[in-house]
C-alpha positions as CSV (number, residue, x, y, z in Angstrom):
1,X,-67.9,93.6,-16.1
2,X,-67.0,92.0,-19.4
3,X,-66.8,88.2,-19.9
4,X,-64.5,87.3,-22.7
5,X,-63.4,83.9,-23.9
6,X,-60.3,83.2,-25.9
7,X,-60.7,79.8,-27.6
8,X,-57.6,78.3,-29.1
9,X,-57.7,75.1,-31.1
10,X,-54.9,72.9,-29.8
11,X,-52.2,72.0,-32.4
12,X,-55.0,72.7,-35.0
13,X,-53.1,71.7,-38.2
14,X,-52.0,68.4,-36.5
15,X,-55.5,67.7,-35.2
16,X,-56.9,68.1,-38.7
17,X,-54.2,65.9,-40.2
18,X,-55.1,63.2,-37.6
19,X,-58.7,63.4,-38.8
20,X,-57.5,62.8,-42.3
21,X,-55.1,60.1,-41.3
22,X,-55.9,58.5,-37.9
23,X,-52.6,56.5,-37.9
24,X,-50.9,59.8,-36.9
25,X,-52.7,59.7,-33.5
26,X,-50.2,59.5,-30.7
27,X,-47.1,60.1,-32.9
28,X,-44.8,63.1,-33.2
29,X,-46.3,64.9,-36.1
30,X,-44.7,67.8,-37.9
31,X,-46.6,69.8,-40.5
32,X,-44.3,71.3,-43.1
33,X,-41.9,70.0,-45.7
34,X,-41.0,66.3,-45.7
35,X,-37.2,65.9,-45.3
36,X,-37.6,62.1,-45.8
37,X,-38.8,62.8,-49.3
38,X,-35.9,65.1,-50.1
39,X,-37.8,68.4,-49.2
40,X,-35.8,69.6,-46.2
41,X,-36.3,73.3,-46.7
42,X,-38.9,75.6,-45.1
43,X,-40.0,75.8,-41.5
44,X,-42.5,74.0,-39.2
45,X,-46.1,75.2,-39.6
46,X,-47.3,73.2,-36.6
47,X,-46.2,70.2,-34.6
48,X,-47.9,67.9,-32.1
49,X,-47.3,67.9,-28.4
50,X,-45.5,64.6,-28.8
51,X,-43.1,66.4,-31.2
52,X,-42.6,69.3,-28.8
53,X,-41.1,66.9,-26.3
54,X,-38.1,66.7,-28.6
55,X,-37.7,70.5,-28.6
56,X,-39.6,71.2,-31.8
57,X,-41.7,74.3,-32.2
58,X,-43.4,76.4,-34.9
59,X,-41.2,78.3,-37.3
60,X,-38.2,76.0,-36.6
61,X,-36.3,75.1,-39.8
62,X,-37.3,71.6,-41.0
63,X,-33.7,70.6,-41.2
64,X,-33.2,71.3,-37.5
65,X,-36.4,69.5,-36.6
66,X,-35.3,66.4,-38.5
67,X,-32.0,66.3,-36.6
68,X,-34.0,66.5,-33.3
69,X,-36.8,64.2,-34.3
70,X,-35.8,62.0,-37.3
71,X,-38.5,59.4,-36.5
72,X,-41.3,62.0,-36.6
73,X,-44.2,61.9,-39.1
74,X,-43.6,64.8,-41.5
75,X,-46.6,65.9,-43.5
76,X,-47.0,68.6,-46.1
77,X,-50.3,70.0,-44.9
78,X,-53.7,70.6,-46.4
79,X,-54.7,74.3,-46.2
80,X,-58.1,73.8,-47.7
81,X,-59.0,71.2,-45.0
82,X,-57.7,73.6,-42.3
83,X,-59.9,76.4,-43.7
84,X,-62.9,74.1,-43.9
85,X,-62.6,72.9,-40.3
86,X,-62.0,76.4,-39.0
87,X,-65.3,77.5,-40.7
88,X,-67.1,74.6,-39.0
89,X,-65.8,75.6,-35.6
90,X,-66.9,79.2,-36.2
91,X,-70.4,78.0,-37.3
92,X,-70.7,76.1,-34.0
93,X,-69.6,79.1,-32.0
94,X,-72.1,81.4,-33.7
95,X,-74.9,79.4,-32.1
96,X,-73.9,80.7,-28.7
97,X,-71.7,83.8,-28.9
98,X,-73.3,87.2,-29.5
99,X,-70.0,88.6,-30.8
100,X,-67.1,86.7,-32.3
101,X,-63.7,88.0,-33.5
102,X,-61.6,85.4,-35.3
103,X,-57.9,86.5,-35.1
104,X,-56.4,83.6,-37.0
105,X,-57.5,80.3,-38.5
106,X,-57.5,78.6,-35.0
107,X,-58.1,81.4,-32.5
108,X,-61.4,83.1,-31.6
109,X,-62.4,85.8,-29.1
110,X,-66.0,85.5,-27.8
111,X,-67.9,88.1,-25.9
112,X,-70.3,86.4,-23.5
113,X,-70.9,89.5,-21.3
114,X,-74.4,89.4,-19.8
115,X,-75.2,85.9,-20.9
116,X,-74.9,84.1,-17.5
117,X,-78.7,84.0,-17.3
118,X,-78.7,82.0,-20.5
119,X,-75.7,79.7,-20.0
120,X,-75.1,79.7,-16.3
121,X,-71.7,79.8,-14.6
122,X,-69.2,80.6,-17.3
123,X,-66.6,78.0,-16.3
124,X,-69.2,75.2,-16.6
125,X,-70.4,76.6,-19.9
126,X,-66.9,76.6,-21.2
127,X,-66.7,72.9,-20.4
128,X,-69.9,72.4,-22.3
129,X,-68.6,74.3,-25.3
130,X,-65.3,72.5,-25.3
131,X,-67.1,69.1,-25.2
132,X,-69.4,70.0,-28.0
133,X,-66.6,71.0,-30.3
134,X,-64.9,67.7,-29.5
135,X,-68.0,65.6,-29.9
136,X,-69.2,67.2,-33.2
137,X,-65.9,68.1,-34.8
138,X,-63.3,65.9,-33.0
139,X,-61.1,69.0,-32.5
140,X,-59.5,69.7,-29.1
141,X,-59.4,73.2,-27.8
142,X,-58.3,75.3,-24.8
143,X,-60.4,78.2,-23.4
144,X,-59.3,81.2,-21.3
145,X,-62.0,83.3,-19.6
146,X,-61.3,86.8,-18.3
147,X,-62.5,90.4,-18.2
148,X,-60.3,91.4,-21.1
149,X,-58.8,90.0,-24.2
150,X,-55.1,90.0,-23.1
151,X,-55.8,88.0,-19.9
152,X,-58.2,85.6,-21.7
153,X,-55.5,84.9,-24.3
154,X,-52.8,84.2,-21.7
155,X,-55.3,82.1,-19.8
156,X,-56.1,79.9,-22.8
157,X,-52.4,79.1,-23.1
158,X,-52.0,78.4,-19.3
159,X,-53.2,74.9,-19.3
160,X,-52.9,73.0,-22.6
161,X,-54.1,70.9,-24.3
162,X,-57.8,70.7,-23.6
163,X,-57.5,73.2,-20.7
164,X,-60.0,75.7,-19.3
165,X,-58.7,78.6,-17.1
166,X,-61.0,81.2,-15.6
167,X,-59.4,84.3,-14.2
168,X,-62.0,86.1,-12.0
169,X,-62.3,89.9,-12.3
170,X,-59.9,91.5,-9.8
171,X,-57.5,88.5,-9.8
172,X,-55.6,89.5,-13.0
173,X,-52.4,90.8,-11.4
174,X,-52.2,87.8,-9.0
175,X,-52.7,85.4,-11.9
176,X,-49.9,87.0,-13.9
177,X,-47.4,87.9,-11.1
178,X,-45.3,84.7,-11.1
179,X,-45.4,84.1,-14.9
180,X,-42.3,84.7,-17.0
181,X,-42.4,87.8,-19.2
182,X,-42.6,85.6,-22.3
183,X,-46.2,84.8,-21.3
184,X,-47.3,88.3,-22.2
185,X,-48.3,88.6,-25.9
186,X,-46.2,91.0,-27.8
187,X,-43.0,90.7,-25.8
188,X,-40.4,89.9,-28.5
189,X,-37.4,87.6,-28.4
190,X,-35.1,90.6,-28.8
191,X,-36.6,92.4,-25.9
192,X,-36.5,89.5,-23.4
193,X,-32.7,89.3,-23.1
194,X,-32.5,93.1,-22.7
195,X,-34.9,93.0,-19.8
196,X,-33.3,89.9,-18.3
197,X,-30.0,91.7,-18.1
198,X,-31.8,94.3,-16.0
199,X,-33.1,91.7,-13.6
200,X,-36.6,91.8,-15.1
201,X,-37.6,88.2,-15.8
202,X,-41.1,87.8,-14.4
203,X,-44.3,89.8,-14.8
204,X,-44.1,90.9,-11.2
205,X,-40.7,92.5,-11.9
206,X,-42.3,94.9,-14.3
207,X,-44.6,96.3,-11.6
208,X,-41.6,97.2,-9.4
209,X,-40.9,100.1,-11.7
210,X,-43.4,103.0,-12.4
211,X,-45.2,103.5,-15.7
212,X,-43.0,106.6,-16.2
213,X,-39.9,104.4,-16.4
214,X,-41.4,102.2,-19.1
215,X,-42.6,105.2,-21.1
216,X,-39.2,106.8,-21.0
217,X,-37.2,103.7,-21.7
218,X,-39.4,101.9,-24.3
219,X,-42.0,104.4,-25.4
220,X,-45.5,103.1,-26.4
221,X,-44.2,99.5,-26.2
222,X,-43.1,100.0,-22.6
223,X,-46.4,101.5,-21.6
224,X,-48.2,98.6,-23.3
225,X,-46.1,96.1,-21.3
226,X,-46.7,97.9,-18.0
227,X,-50.5,97.9,-18.6
228,X,-50.6,94.2,-19.6
229,X,-48.5,93.4,-16.5
230,X,-51.2,95.2,-14.4
231,X,-53.8,92.9,-16.0
232,X,-55.2,95.5,-18.3
233,X,-56.3,94.8,-21.9
234,X,-58.8,95.6,-24.6
235,X,-62.4,94.7,-23.7
236,X,-63.7,95.1,-27.3
237,X,-64.4,92.0,-29.3
238,X,-64.6,93.4,-32.8
239,X,-65.7,91.2,-35.7
240,X,-64.4,93.9,-38.2
241,X,-60.8,93.1,-37.0
242,X,-61.1,89.4,-37.8
243,X,-58.6,89.2,-40.5
244,X,-55.4,91.0,-39.4
245,X,-53.4,90.3,-42.6
246,X,-53.2,88.7,-46.0
247,X,-49.8,87.3,-46.9
248,X,-48.0,84.9,-49.2
249,X,-44.4,83.8,-49.1
250,X,-42.1,81.5,-51.0
251,X,-39.2,79.4,-49.7
252,X,-37.0,78.4,-52.5
253,X,-35.9,74.8,-52.9
254,X,-32.4,76.2,-53.5
255,X,-31.1,79.6,-52.4
256,X,-31.3,82.3,-55.1
257,X,-29.1,85.2,-56.1
258,X,-30.9,86.0,-59.4
259,X,-32.7,89.2,-58.7
260,X,-35.0,88.9,-61.7
261,X,-36.2,85.5,-60.4
262,X,-36.9,86.9,-57.0
263,X,-38.9,89.8,-58.5
264,X,-40.9,87.4,-60.7
265,X,-41.8,85.5,-57.5
266,X,-42.8,88.7,-55.8
267,X,-44.9,89.5,-58.8
268,X,-46.8,86.2,-58.6
269,X,-47.2,86.5,-54.8
270,X,-48.6,90.0,-55.2
271,X,-51.2,88.7,-57.7
272,X,-52.3,86.1,-55.2
273,X,-52.7,88.5,-52.2
274,X,-54.5,91.1,-54.3
275,X,-56.9,88.4,-55.6
276,X,-57.8,87.5,-52.0
277,X,-58.2,91.2,-51.3
278,X,-60.7,91.7,-54.1
279,X,-62.6,88.5,-53.3
280,X,-63.3,90.0,-49.9
281,X,-64.1,93.4,-51.4
282,X,-61.4,95.1,-49.3
283,X,-58.7,97.7,-49.8
284,X,-55.4,97.6,-48.0
285,X,-53.3,100.5,-47.0
286,X,-50.2,98.9,-45.6
287,X,-47.9,96.7,-47.7
288,X,-45.1,94.6,-46.1
289,X,-42.2,92.9,-47.8
290,X,-40.4,90.0,-46.1
291,X,-36.9,88.9,-47.1
292,X,-34.9,86.0,-45.6
293,X,-31.3,85.4,-46.5
294,X,-29.6,82.0,-46.8
295,X,-28.1,82.5,-43.3
296,X,-31.7,83.0,-41.9
297,X,-31.2,86.7,-41.3
298,X,-34.7,88.1,-41.9
299,X,-35.8,91.6,-42.8
300,X,-39.3,93.0,-43.0
301,X,-40.2,96.4,-44.5
302,X,-43.6,98.1,-44.5
303,X,-45.1,101.1,-46.2
304,X,-48.5,102.7,-45.8
305,X,-50.1,104.1,-48.9
306,X,-53.5,105.2,-50.1
307,X,-55.9,102.2,-49.8
308,X,-55.7,100.0,-52.9
309,X,-56.4,96.5,-54.3
310,X,-54.4,97.1,-57.5
311,X,-51.7,94.5,-58.2
312,X,-49.6,97.1,-60.0
313,X,-49.5,99.5,-57.0
314,X,-48.8,96.7,-54.5
315,X,-46.1,95.1,-56.6
316,X,-44.3,98.4,-57.3
317,X,-44.3,99.3,-53.6
318,X,-43.1,95.8,-52.5
319,X,-40.4,95.8,-55.2
320,X,-39.1,99.2,-54.2
321,X,-38.8,98.0,-50.5
322,X,-37.0,94.8,-51.7
323,X,-34.5,96.8,-53.8
324,X,-33.7,99.0,-50.8
325,X,-33.5,96.1,-48.3
326,X,-31.4,93.8,-50.4
327,X,-28.0,95.2,-49.5
328,X,-25.9,92.0,-48.9
329,X,-24.2,89.8,-51.4
330,X,-25.9,86.8,-49.9
331,X,-28.3,84.4,-51.6
332,X,-32.0,84.6,-50.8
333,X,-34.0,81.8,-49.1
334,X,-37.4,83.4,-48.9
335,X,-39.4,86.3,-50.2
336,X,-42.9,87.3,-49.2
337,X,-45.5,90.1,-49.4
338,X,-48.3,90.9,-47.0
339,X,-51.2,93.3,-46.7
340,X,-52.8,94.9,-43.6
341,X,-55.0,97.8,-42.5
342,X,-58.1,97.0,-44.4
343,X,-61.2,99.0,-45.3
344,X,-64.2,98.1,-47.4
345,X,-64.2,98.8,-51.2
346,X,-66.9,101.3,-52.2
347,X,-67.8,101.6,-55.8
348,X,-68.4,105.2,-56.9
349,X,-70.1,106.6,-59.9
350,X,-67.9,108.8,-61.9
351,X,-69.0,111.4,-64.6
352,X,-65.9,110.6,-66.7
353,X,-64.3,107.2,-66.9
354,X,-60.6,108.1,-66.5
355,X,-57.7,105.6,-66.7
356,X,-57.9,104.7,-63.0
357,X,-61.7,103.9,-63.1
358,X,-61.2,101.8,-66.2
359,X,-58.4,99.9,-64.5
360,X,-60.6,99.2,-61.4
361,X,-63.3,97.8,-63.6
362,X,-60.7,95.7,-65.4
363,X,-59.4,94.3,-62.1
364,X,-62.9,93.2,-61.1
365,X,-63.4,91.6,-64.4
366,X,-60.2,89.6,-63.9
367,X,-61.5,88.6,-60.4
368,X,-64.7,87.2,-61.8
369,X,-62.8,85.2,-64.5
370,X,-60.5,83.8,-61.8
371,X,-63.4,83.0,-59.5
372,X,-65.0,81.0,-62.4
373,X,-61.9,79.4,-64.0
374,X,-59.1,79.5,-61.4
375,X,-56.3,81.9,-60.6
376,X,-54.0,80.8,-63.4
377,X,-56.7,81.3,-66.1
378,X,-55.6,84.9,-66.6
379,X,-52.6,87.0,-65.8
380,X,-52.1,90.8,-65.3
381,X,-49.1,92.3,-67.0
382,X,-47.5,94.4,-64.3
383,X,-44.1,92.9,-64.2
384,X,-42.4,95.8,-66.0
385,X,-39.0,97.0,-64.9
386,X,-38.2,100.5,-63.8
């Protein structure tokens, strides 16, 4: 039987900000733009539990947050610091966990199967691990323990902050039964109202209908929901899946209707994500374009292509999706580009150096220059029009 931990750093961005500025401790803290300084656009990246008492949550527009909590402490955020502290947490976990899968900057799956002879009872060991992270790094965390990743993730969110929840094998369905459907990862906001209209509001309600119903009504998503409601989930903690996506986006200080300006932004964002891709020696096969209008209507479009790390290919694909998606005469608030479905880059010897091979060598030369002198030290001319 598997023993999987899901470790979630509580309000991670806020916790790091409080390390940088202890005067923020105990106050409602909002990480994002600062409306008090005249930067009221964008959304909340993270907020403290004190701020959540006023109805604030991640992804809420800053302007809305300010109306609900005008006395909060609004901070811009320090991504380099977040990355540094995340690496410190992972280094500590690597002392104990045989297998680690980091799914985001503040979430980790840990496979401790077969280690009870080393660490003793897993609940007690989780307390020890939680205390060590706090004592050494001053970062609070919550831990869920279960026989699969889905239940472990739900358990880590069950008792926050600084909680530990251990769901014993065989108790998964009982643990889930009285929970609202929103507790299950992957159940979207659009799906919840549809199910509520059918009288399906709790996890136990899902089990009143057979798997065949969920398959016929909702396809693969329905089957996935039914399995999760039954306490099933993946048991594979896979380090190769650590980075699920690479993405960059830009929220404009003023809404934009100039298409050329948007395409120029998309061009710059493409260069940034492709640079990260090459730094990791990866190729990506799925490209996603994100578009948000001034009325907050948001569209995402994705396309899967042959694996690449080429700025030109990624930009042209993203721009094509943008041109097809932008169908309203409404100004644009945000544009973004993301990459997923990674594989390792493998250099191959070629008898003849054709144009593609030469371009790959050029891109790696650009990467080395940027690594030594910064991203803006050299540009790639791919921003041509069709």
